[in-house]
N, C-alpha and C positions, 0 to 999 in steps of 0.2 A: 605805525602799522595801520594799510587800510584792510577792511575787513575779510580772512582770508576765505577764498573755494571753499567750498566741502572736499575735492579729493584732502584737503591739505590740513580739512578739520579732524576725518574722517584717519588720519594716521597720525594727527601730533597737537589736539585738541585736548583738550583738559588739562596736559599733564603739562609741566615744564619742571624740565628737575634743572637745579643750578648746579655749578662748579664742584667737581668730582662728585655728581649724585648718581642715580642709576638712570639710564635710559630706559629703562623698560619698569612700565610702574608694578611698585613694589607691590606683594601682598605681604597685608597685614592679620597674620593666622592668629588675632591671641580675640579671648570675648573679653579683659577688663585692659586698664590704665591704671602703672601707678603712678601718686605722688604723695609730693612730700609734704600737706599739711590738709589738715578738712577744710580748712578756710577757701584752696583753693578749688576742692572739689566742689564746696558749695556755692562757689561765683560760675559752675557750668551748671548746676541745675537749673542756678536762677536763671542760666540764657545771659546772663555778665558779661560771658566768655565764649569766645572760640576755643573747643576741643576736645577731647572723646574719655566718656567716661566706661560704657557697656556697649556693645557690640549693639546689640537690637536696633537700639535708636541711632547710630552712625558707626562706621567704621572707614576711616584713609580710602582705602582701595575701593569700595561702593562709590565715595564722595569724589575720590579723581574722573571717575569713569561715569558717570552720573552727570558730571560735569563737563565731558565732555558729546554726551548725548542732548545738553541742551546747547550751547553751543552749535552744534549740529543743527536744531530743529530753530534755533536762536530766541532761546527762553532764557526767561532771568538765573531760573533757580530748579532744580531738577531729584528726584528720588528715587533710584533702584527697589524692587523693591520683589518678593519669593518669585511672583507667574505673574503674566499679564494681568487672568483676573481680579488679582490681589491690588495690581494698579487700578485699576476702575473702580474694583469696590472703597478703596480709600479714598481713590479722587473725589468718588461719588457723597461718597460718608462726611468728606474731611467740610462739606456742606449743607449737606441734605440731610434731615434725619426726621426720627417719627414724628406725621402730622403734617411734613412736607411734599412733596410736585416735582417729579423731574417732564419735561413734552422727549421724549428720545423716537429717532429714525426705527423702523421698524422692521427693516434691512438693515440686519446687524449679527455676528454669531450667537447663537444658541445657547451657548453660555453666558453671555449675557444681556441676552433679555431675560435667561431665567431665573439671574439676580435681580434687573429690577420688578420683571413679569410677578414674581415667586418669594425667594430669599426676602429682598427687602418689602416685600408688602408685607411679612409677617413681621418686618421690624417696623409698623406705620408707614413707609414710604409709597407715597403711588404714584403712577406712571401714563402718561395718556403715550401712545407711538402713533407715528402718524409715515405715509409713506413717502422716501425722500426723493422722491419729483410731488408732492401733494399741492395742491394750489396754495394760495398765500392768502386766502377764507382758511381753510382745511389746516395750515399751522400756525394763523393768528386762532382760530377757535379753540386748538389744544391747551394754550394757557390756563393758568387760572392764577386767586392773586399767593394762594403756595405757592408757586413753581418757584425752584432755587435753581433750575436749571438746565439744559438745552445738550441733548448726549445724540454722537453719530460718529458715523464710523467712515473715512476718507473713502476710502471700499468696503462694501461689504460683505463678511463673511457667510456663506462662500456666493451670493447673490450675486458680486460684483456690482451694486450701484455707486452710482457714483456721486454723492455728498456735494450738494450748490454750501458751500463753503459758505461764498461770501452772503447768501442769503440768510441762509442759517443763523447768521451770527449776526445779521443785523436787526430781524427779530426779538433776537435773544436781548439785544443789548437795546432792543427801544421799551424789551417789557424791566428791564435793571439788572440781568440774571448773565452768569458768563455764557458761551458755548467748550465742551468741551470734545473734543477729538480723538479715537483712536484712531492712531495713525498706522496700523502694524505691516497697514498690506503692500503701500507704497515708500515708504521709511522717510525720512529727509535730504534721501538724493534724491527721489523723485518729486516730493509734496514737502510743502513746508507749508502746515495751515496756518498758524502765527499770521506771518506773511496774509496772511487773508479774513484777518478775524479773530481766529478763533481765540481761549485764553487760557483754556489747559491742555495736555497733547497728553495721552497717554503711549505704551506699546508692551505686545507682548513680546518682549525680548528671546524668547525662546524660539522667534518664526528667524524670516530674513537679517533679525540685530546677529545671533549666531551664528546661526546660517549650518549648521551641521547637525543640527538636535542633538545635542550634546548636555547642554541646560537651558530645564527652566530660568525665567526670568522676567521682569516686568520695569516697566519705568513710569514713576509722573512728573511730567514737563511744564510749568509753572509759565507762560507769557512773562510775567511782570509786569500787566497794562490795567486790568482790572480792576476799579477804585471803588474797594471794598467798605472806606470810609462814606461814598457817596451814597453807598444802600446800608446804612447801618442796620436799619434795623430790620431788611432783608436777613442779614450776616449775622447774628448776632453771637457766630464763633467767631469771630473771626473778631468783633469789633465792642467789644464785650468784655471783662477782667474773666481771664477762665481760673478759675477757685482751685482745678488740680492742678494748674501748674504756677502759684505764689500770684495769683493772680491779675498775670501776664493780660495785654490787650497787643493782641496777635500782628494786626493792621496799622495801630501806633506805634508798634517799638519798631515792628520791621519794615513798614512800609508796601508801597506796592512792589516792591521785587520778590520780598520774602515773606511773607507774610504765610502767604499756600501753601511752602512747602514747609516752613517748621512750626507750625499748624501740626501738618499732618504729618513729622516725626517726633514732635515733643508731642506729643496729644496721643495720633491713631498709630503710630509705628511701636509707641510705649506701651500702651495697654493690649496691642491684638502682636502686635510680635513677625508680621510677615517680611521679615526682610533678607534680601538677598546674601550667601553668602563672600567671603574674598575671594574665594579658588574662582569660583562661579564667574564671580565680576572682572576678574585676572583674564580667565578665560573669553568673554562678551566681550572687556575691549581689543584680543588681538583678531576676534572677529570684525569689530568694529575697521580697524585698518584694511581689509579688504573689501566692507559694504559697499565704496563705491566703482567698487571696480566687478562685483557679483552685478549686483544690478539690472546693467545694462544689459549680461546676456539673458540671466533670467527675463528681462523682456523681451526679448528677442524670441527665445526660444517661446514664447507664450505666443506671440505675435503670430509665426510659423505653427506651430498645433491648433490657434483657433482657426488661421487663414485652413488649413489643410482641415477641419471638420467641419469649417462653415463650408465647403463642394459637394460633401460625405451626403449620399442619399439615405442613411440607414439614421440619419441624427435629424432630430427634431430642430434646435435650435443650439446657438452657442451665444454664450454670453463673455462678451471678452472686451470691457472698454479703450481696452489703441484697437480694435477690430475697425476701420470705416464699416458704417451700417448699424452698431450696435448703440442702443436709444439713450449712451450714456458717451457716446463718442465724440463729440461737442462739447462738453461739463469734461470729460478727461482730459481731452486736449487743452482749454484753461488753464486748469490748474496742474497738469503732469504733462507740459507740451513734448516730455522726455522719455516717455514712456510708462508703462505702468504698475502692473506687479508681475511676476511668470503664472498665476494661476485662472486658469483657463474653467468654466462651467458650463456643462451640454448637459442636454436629454435626448433622448431615444424614439423614432417613431413606432419599436415595438414594446415602448412603458418599460415598468419596471422592473418586470421582467429580463426583459434586454440589458438593463442598466447590469444587472448582477450575474448574467453569463459573459458581460463585458469585461468585465472585472475578473473574474474567475479563469482571464486567460489572457491576461499580460501577462508577463514576462518580466522586462526592464521596468516598469513603472511598476513600484510598488506600493500593495494596499498597506496603510496606516493612520493611524486618526493623528494625521499632524502635513504641516504644509509649511511649504516658504523657505527650504533646505537645500543643497544642494546634490541631495540623490531627490531626482521626481517619487512622488506618492500618490496616490489613488485614493477620493473616498468616496462610498455613498450617503453623504447624511442623513436622505431619511433613515437611514437605517445605524447609524453611528451621532454623531455630533450634534442631529436638530433630533433621535429619537425620541424625546422626552414630552417634541412637541403633538396636537393634533395637526389635521387635515387645515384648517383654518389659519390656525396659529406659522403653518409653513407656507399658507398661501401666503398669508401677510409680509412675511419674509421671503419672500421669493422662490421657495424652495417646491421643485415639483417631483413626486416619488422615482421620476426618469430618471432625476436626474444626478451628474456624476460631478466631481471637482474633481479638476487633475492640479496640481503644483509642479508644471516644471522646472527641474533645476537645470545644472551646470555641463549636462552631456552633451552631448551634438546632436543637433533638432533633428537629420535625420534620422538614425538609430530611435527615435523616442516618435517619431513618427510610424518607423519600420514597424515596430512595438504597439500601433491604436492601430493600425492597417489588418495586421496579425489579429488581434483581436474582435477586430471587427468584423475580420469576415466569418471568424465562427457565431456569430449573434444572428 
């Protein structure tokens, strides 16, 4: 059979029941598995056989859903995590540790910025941030001899800058390191970064993939294309024996397609434990079955709201990569020709006070520390998700004190605009 289209993968990917087996993904609500002999379990612990023994490492429900997302992204393997932050942390820490260095786009989610600039710094890892539209010379200057990874977001949250994936991938590969891309906002329905050179893709599945603000979750997808052994000295964790796991050398035993996710599972998930639970994975799978239907509507509503705001005299700026004239419009057209996302960021002529007044007078659009679900929600980043940043850090992330992030849900765009229009009339 030829490669299936995204619509079909969303509905039927990952799980293919046999004769007289359940059509729905089964929920394996069990912490442990029973075996007849300790020798059998020993072979599982030695990674000599595939199987399950403790759900902190692997669970069949989670693996089936991870397989679907890997197929959606065009990757070789994937692992579910308890949150998007857990996914980013594990993916970075899987190859970069104390004494290492990361190059990252500065226009990223505030929590990830904080993870790289503060939390992982205390663990001995340093990071150089570059603007997503930096010059080639500035990007080149960010690399160091101990750089292990380049990181960016397909569409930055909340600045909505679009990463030039091909350019960042080329720079990473020139230095013998992988490119990791957080693809939460467009999802694989709108963009597949692996097709443009990304090596590792992460998601907060809490957002569009779940789509209903019901369950936290994350996922790491490996493209299965980066040759770790060709850069063996740079990545000893993958290319030399792991004494904490019976001396296995992941890149040799599991090859390009399996080394990264196997190490993340057998080593990091084992020791740190941020696994997604099977109930959450089951509901995530149910949501994925409609993702290809929901994403175009989110994009349609986002464009309608952005177009309205772009023509309003009280609005200082509108950031929406799907809006013609946006600085990232052409880049978005290249990587996401069918739409970007439903998130719109905008600022006010009246400054921060106007933004706060506007939000107080919304009715249909709900104030919430969330984004990318069926119900439209609104957030003032400088007062919430990016509150820990100083003004200089906010500016580096593309955030101003008057910025509001509006995540357009699945409601009528006319009703959303009516609510926004009423709130603006009181500013």
